[in-house]
N, C-alpha and C positions, 0 to 999 in steps of 0.2 A: 807821744807821753814827755816828748821834750818838743822844741820849738823848730818854727821850720826857717833855715837859715837864710840869710839874702840881706841884701840892702841894710838900714839902719835896725831891723830887726834879727841882726846876725848875733849867735853865742859867743862867737870867737873873737880872735884879738883884729885887728887893723891889718891892710894888707901893705900897707908902705912901707913895712921895715922888715918884712915876714918871706923866707925865701920856701920854698914848697918842700927841700930837702932836708930840712935844720934838722938834727935830731940832736937830744938830750948830752950836754956835755957834762954832766953832775953824776955820773953812774960811773961805775967801778966794777969788777968782779962779773960779769954777766954770765950768768948760767942758761942754761939751755934746759928745759924741762926733759928727763928722760925717765926711763921704766925705773917708778918710786918702787919704795920697799910693801911688799903686799900687804902684811900685818898694820904699817903707816899708814896706808891708805883707808882700810878698811875700817881703823879704829877711829881716824879722822872723820869719814862718813858716819860711822855711830854715834860719834860725839856731835854734829849738827842736826843731822836727825834728832835725837833725843833731845833738844835744843827744841826744835821749833814744834816736836810732839807737846810739850808743854803747852805751846800755842795754839795749836790746835784741840788740843781737849777744852781750854780755857774759851777759844772762841765758840766751841758746841754750846758749853753751861751759860754761856752770855750771849745769844744772839740776839735777843733781843734787848742788847744795853748797850751804848755810846761805846767803840773799841778803840781806844787812843792808842794811834801807833806809838809812841813813848811806851805806855802800858805793856804793847805787845811785845815788845823790841826786850825792857825790861824782862821779862818773863825768859826769855830767849835767853838772857845776858849778854845782847849785842847792842853795839852803837845805832839809835835809831837811821843814821845813814848809810848806814852797813844791811840790816834787816830787810829791808823790803825787798833789795836786791837777792839778798840770798832768799829768800822766802817764794820768790817770784820766779826765781830758777830752779829749786829743788822738788816746788811744788808744780809747777806748771801753767801756773795763773797767776794774777797780783793779788793782794789781801782785798782788796775791793770786790774782786769776782769772785775771789774762795767764798765770802759772806753772804753774797748777792745768790749764789747759784746753793748754798744751804740753805737761804730763807725759801727759795724756791723748790725746794725740795721738801720740805716743811710744808711748804703750801699743797704741796702735790700730795702728801701724805692725809693732810687733814680733810682734804677733796673726796677723796677714798673713804676715808674711816669715821668722816662725820658728818652732818647734816650742817655744819656751818655756811652763813651765806657767803656767796663770793666775796662779796664786797667786803666782808669782816677778815675773810682770807688773806685779799690783797692789803688791808691795815698791817695786820700782823707780819705782814710781810716786810714791812716797810716802804711801800707803796702810797703814796698822797691820794691818787686816783684810779679807777676802778680801769678805766682806759690803758694806763701805762702799767697797771698789774698782767693784764690782757696780753698786751702786746708784749710784754716780757715772759711772760708764760709761753706763749705761741712760738717765740722764736725759739724758746728751750727746747719745747717737748712735742712741738708740731702740731698741738691742739690747743684750743680756749680751754678755761678751765672748766665751760661748761659741759663741754665734748667730753675733757678728759676726765671728767664724772660720773658721767655715763656709761664712757665705754671698759670695757673688761681688759683684763690680760695686759694694760701699759704700765711698764714700771716709772716709780716714782723719782727715779735716779737719774741723774744725767751722767753720761759716760765721761772718763776724765782719767787720765793714764793714772795718777797718784794713788786713785781707790778709794780715798776719803769721800765718806757719804754724811749725810745729816741721818742720825741715828737716838732716838728718843730715849731709850733706857743706856744700852751704853756709852760706853766713853771711846775715842778713835784707841785703838794702842799699835798704829802702825800704819805705815803709809809707805809710796812705795815711791822713792827719789828718782827727777826726771833724768835720762841717761844723757850722757852728752852727745850733742847735735851733730859735733863737727870733733870726729875722735881724731882730728890732725890739728886741733887748735892749736894754735903756735904761741904759747905763754912762754915768757922768758923771767928768771930773776934778776932783777937788778938792786945793788948794793947803790945806795942813794946817799950821798955826804948831806947833813942838815941846809939848807938851805934860806938865807935871809931875804926875804921878799918886800916890797913894797908893793902894797893893794888895796885897790877901790871897793870896795862892801856895796852890791847890788841887792837889792829887798825887791820882791815883785816877779812877775812871769820871766821866766829864763830866755822866754823870745825878744824882751826887751836889755837884753845885758849886751847888745851892742854899744846902746848908747853913754854905757859906765865905759866900755873898751874905748868908745870914742874921745869922752873927757879924761879919761886915764892918759891913754895915748896924747892928746896935748901938753899935757902936764909934762909928762916924762920927754918928751920933746923941747919944751922949753929950761928943763934940768938937766938938758944934755945925756938922758940917761937912753937913750936910744941908739946902740950902738949899731956894727953892718949886719950883725944876726942874735938881737935878741931873745931872749927864750919868753916865749908866752906861757902864764898858767893859770887854768881857771881851778877852782876848788868849789863844785857843789856841793851845799851842807844839807840840803834837803831832795828828796825827790818830789817831784809835781804831780806823780801821780797819786801821792797821797797826801801831800801839803797843800794847801790853799795857794792858790798861785801870787795871791799880793804876801804871803808869807814866806815864801820860799828864799833862802838865801844864797848868794853867788859871792865868789871874792876874785878879781881879776887882777893877778900877779905878776909881777916882773922881778927878777934876782939883782939885788942892791948889796953894795959893799957897807963893809962898818958905819962910815963918813956919811951914810943916808938917817936922814931925822922924817919923824913922820911928821905933817904938817897938814892940817887941814881934813879934807875929806882922805888925806891920805895916811893910812896907816900902815905898821912893819910888824911883821911877824916871823917865825922861823918854823921852816916847814921841818921836820923831824926827818933824820935819814935814817937810814936803814936797809933792811929789805922790801922788796915791793915787785909783787907779781904785774910784771904788765901785758896785756892785748892790745894791740894797734886793730883800731876800728877804721875801716875804709867807709866813708857814705858819710851821707846827711847827720846832724848832729840830733836831728830828731829819732833817730833810731839809736843814739848812745845806751838808750834802756835797756835795749836787747842784750847786746855786748854786755854790759853790765848784769847782766841777769846769768848771761853764759859763763862770767868768769866766777862772779862768787857763788852763784847756784850750782852752775855745772862741774866747773874745771876745779874750786877750791876746795870742796866737800871729799874731791877723791886724790888731793894732792899730797896730803902727808903734812898740810899746813895749816897755820891759822891765822886769822886775821887780827890784827891789832885796832885799838879803838880809833883812831885818828880817819882823818876822811880821805878820801883817795882822789888822785890828781889827773889831773887833763892837759897833756903838753901838745899846745896844736903846731901843728908841721906845716899847716897852709892856711887861707884866711878865705872865709866866704865870700869876702869882698870882690876878690878877682879869680875864684872858683868856682867851678859848678857843684852842686852839692852833691855827686856822687862820686867827686873824686877830691872830696874833702880827707883827710887824713888825722887822727888821733890818737896819742900813746894814753891810753889809762894807767893807769897806776896805782894797784889796790897795796895795803901796807899791812906787812906779815910780822907777827911775831916772832925773836928770834930761832930757830930752827936748833 
């Protein structure tokens, strides 16, 4: 889902100035999550389930149409950069996987209930070739489309924990939200002060963001802005699971004082302060999406807290240039509304 770190394809910062155990210094009032008020937790879970249910109904009603991420996020009243992680975490499957599965379930129903040629069923399921449809159908149902049509007693549904399936007439009225996979998930609420940062924007595949960090670090070094333990921050504006790789946006950031001025490719922005839910991700950057889905899609709906529309932050505590992928440490910060 994300990139493979290492070499010039790394996602994170350069190794020359980063320490393995650097911790963010801009936080105050750290609060460990204890037992939340049960009604508050249930209300938050219902709040996010209701928002995603609007999306699930829309998808079923427009299964043959292009489903733009921005439109679905708007229906859920969520920022696009939060929507997909929350959807994946709560439904237990990505948005793309959900749509493909519903189309395959509809195809299975049509194979059973109609005499529509397999090739036409394949095209209706958004597959460009009969061969691609047959491979996907066999992987899902264990039978080829022709075998499935001939065999009695086989279900046209693919097992999924959410319980959401293709329904020709009825609209989905509810779904089962994914349970917390890790009951001991160590989430901390941090209150961050606003941070003024210099940044360099990268547009393109995340696995090429290392080149942007290299250029950015050279500039910072010449300006004398790399101290003994600078803080390296990443802001991912798009999810590569749903946004074309050449359009994904990522900001490489380092805090600066009020004297610093934007110049050329280097801009200045202020990262908003306030409460953030922080989860430490251990391991390769390519698996960051899994931690985002757990934090936003599993922990958040049961936390009694709600998301702000601003992007999440990644604070890198070591570098892929001198650290094995499995030893990388990244603090993910999700912005929360004031409680």
